[in-house]
N, C-alpha and C positions, 0 to 999 in steps of 0.2 A: 443591629441591622446596618449593613453597609450599602450605600447608594453608589451605583456605577452608571455613568452615562453610556448609552449604547454606541455613541460615536467613538468611544475608546475601543470597542470591539471592532468597529469598521476600520479604524486606523491600524489596529494590530493585525487584522487579516490582510490588509493591503500589503503590509510589510512582510508577513509570513509567506504569502503565496509567491511574491516576487523572489524572496530569498530561496524558497524551495525549488523554484524553477531554474535558479542560477547556481546554487551551491549544493553539491552532493555531500551528504553527511560524512563525517570522518569515519563512522563505523562502516559505511559502505566502501569508502576508499581503502580502509584497512582490510576488509574482506576481499576486495579485488586484488590487493597486493599479495595476500596469502594465496589466493587462487593462482595468480601469475607465477609464483614461486613453485607451486605444486604441479602446474600444467605441463604435460609432456608433449603435446602437439605443437609443432612450430607455428602452425596457422593459429591455433588457440592462443599462444603466447602473443603473437602479433596483434590479434584482435583485442586481447586484454590490455595491451600497451596503448592501443588506440582509444579504448574506453577511458583509461586513466588519464591520457593526454587530453581527451575531450573535456573531462571534468575540470582539469586545470585551466584550459582555455576559457571555459564557461565562467569559472569563478573570477579569473583575472580580467576578462573582457566584459563581464556582466552580460553574457549571452545566455539564452535558454540552453539547457543541457540537451534538449531534444526538440525537434519541430512540433511534436505532439505535447503541448503544455497541459494536457489532461482535463478531465472533468474535475471540477473543484469539489472535493469531499471534505467536510468539516465535522470534527468531533468536539463537542463542548461538554465539559463537566461543570455544571452550574451550582455553586454553593447555595444551600437553601436559605442562608442568612444574607443573601444578596438581593437588593431591590433594584431592578433595572429601570432606568428612567430615560425619557427623551425619545421614545419610539419603540417600534417592534423589534424584537431580537432577530427574527427571521429576515426582516427587511434590512437590518443593520449588517447582518452577515452577507447577504447578497450584494449590498453596496460595497463592502470590503472587497469581495471577489471582483465586482464590476470595475472598481478603481484599479485593482492590482493588474488585471489583464489589459485594460485600456492604457494605463500610464506606463506599464512595463513592456508594452509591445509584445504581449504573449498571444499565441494563437488562440482564437476563440473557436471552440469545438462543439458548442451546444446548439442543437437544431430540433425542429419539429420532427416527430417520429415518421410521419408519412410524407409531408411536403418537402422535408429536408431543408426548409428555410432556416438559416442561421439566426439565433437571437441577437448576435452582434456584440455580446458582452460577457459571454461564458456563464451566464446565469439562466435559470436558477441552479444553485448548487445543490449538493446532497448534504443534508444537515442531520446529524445525530446528537441528541441532547440527553444527558443524564443529570438528575438532581442528586447532589452529594452533600455531605455535611460541610459546614464552614462558610466563609465569606469571601471566597476567591473564585475566579473563573479560569479554568484550565482549557486552553484552546490547542487543538492539533489540526493542521491543514495537510491534506494529502492530494496533490494533483495526480490523478490516476489516468494513465494512457489507455486509449481504446483498444490497441492491439492485444495487450496482455489481458485486459478485462474480458475481451471476447473469448479467451481460452479458459475462463473460469466456469465452474459448474457447481450445481447443488444436486445431491441425490439423497433420497431417503432409503437407506439400505434396510433390509430385514434385520431384526435384532440378532439373528443367528449368524450374520456375516461377521460380527465381532471385530476385533482389532486386525485380524488378517484381511478382512474385507476392506477395512479403511486403508491399509497399506496398499493393497492391490488397486483400489480406486484412485489413489493419489498418483502412484507410479504410472498407471495406465494413462491418466489424464496428461501427465507431463510428456509421456511417449507420443501420444496422439497430437499434442500441441506442436511438437517439433521445434522448428525455428520461429514459428509465428509470434511468440511473446517476447522476442529479442533476448535470448539467453546471453549471459548467465542470469537466471531468474531468482526470485525469492518466492517461495511457495507458502502461502498462508492457508492454514486448515482450521476450520471450525467444526467441532463435533458436539452434537447434542442440541438441546432446546427444541426448536421446530424449524420449519422451512426458512423463515426470515432470520431467526436468531442465529442459526448456524452460519448464515452468510455474513452477518454483522460480526460474529466472532472471528471468522476468517479474515475479514477486512481489518479488524482491530489488531489481529496478531501481527500484521505487517508493520505496525507502528513500533513494535519492540526493537531495540537496538540489535543489529546483527551481531551474532556471537554470544548473546545473552540467552541461555536455554530457559525453557519453562521451569518455574520453581519446583514443580512436581517432578521427582526423579523418574517416575514412570513415563510421563509425557516427554521429558528431556531425552530419555533413551529412545523413545519412539521417534522423536524428531531426528535424532542422529541416524537411526536405522533407515528411515525413509530417505534422508539426504544421501546416504551411501548408495542405496538402491537407485535413486535418481541419477546420481553421477556415474553409475556404471552403465547407464543407457548409451553413453557415447555421443550424445547430441552435441555437446560442447558449445563454446562461445560462438554466437551468431548461427548456430546450427551446423557448423562446418567440421564438427568432430573434436573430441577432446574429453578430458575428465571433469571439466567444470561446466556442468549444465545448470546447477543451482548453487547459489552462495549460501543459502540457508533454507531450512524448513521450520516454520513456526506454527505451533499448535495451541489452540485454546479450546477448552472443553467445559461443558456444563451438563447437568442432568437432562434426561429426555423422557418421553412417554414410553410406557412398557411395550407398545406395539411398533415402535420405530427406532431407527438409528440414523438421524440426520447427519450428513457430512457435506460441508461446503469447501470448495477448493478455490481460492482467489490467488491468481498468479500475478506477480509484478515483474516488470522488466528490469534490466540492469540499471536503468535510470530510476533508482528506488528513492523517490522524493517524499519527504515530509518534514515539517518544522513545527515546533510547539512553543508556547509561551503561557505565562500565568499573569493575570491581571488582578 
């Protein structure tokens, strides 16, 4: 049994969220570079150049990549041989978010649903915990912007819809979203489970490095097919036309009930932010 003080989790999350908001991942930069080389629209090229330059300025100047520093989403894989001491895990996670957003001068975007009064520190966060073998803690933070999140959807299709129904649902959702989620986007798709699990699968799929296909050949091919269909929509960077509407489509799938086919679509903007660490 390994003892870990929860204050270590607080400190790590403070570091991760600030880094995520300032530093766009190399996988995203590489995907943007590839898109820029393939883009045929002059306006699209200019916008992609601006996005790449923005990421450089943010990294060098320690500025947020976007004014929307996101709702704080945290994924923790907690080793079953870990004994947490020194307080509550949930409180430690929220304290890490609180410190990150206050000390990093990041925009606080959490408010009461009806009064719209801001909580002032970007808490509470959204926390997902899994118990896994081992004596380590794997943490992933994902600041998720509201504009792209608003374009996400969950639908329980009839089983007869099949794979063709999934393709149509995803492509239609991107078409209907247009410029709202700040393209070029990353499209996360969760298939199976039930209402909530499909949504979590879609969110988790966004954490996979861009350019890494699903290990299943069937799903990898489906990702590529949907990506090609999405990029033929012509929405393009910033919604002003071009062949780069999405940088990637990521799919995660599990089994489901015989009477349903749950599908969740979680769209992320071009500021595709997440960082991870192991304690």
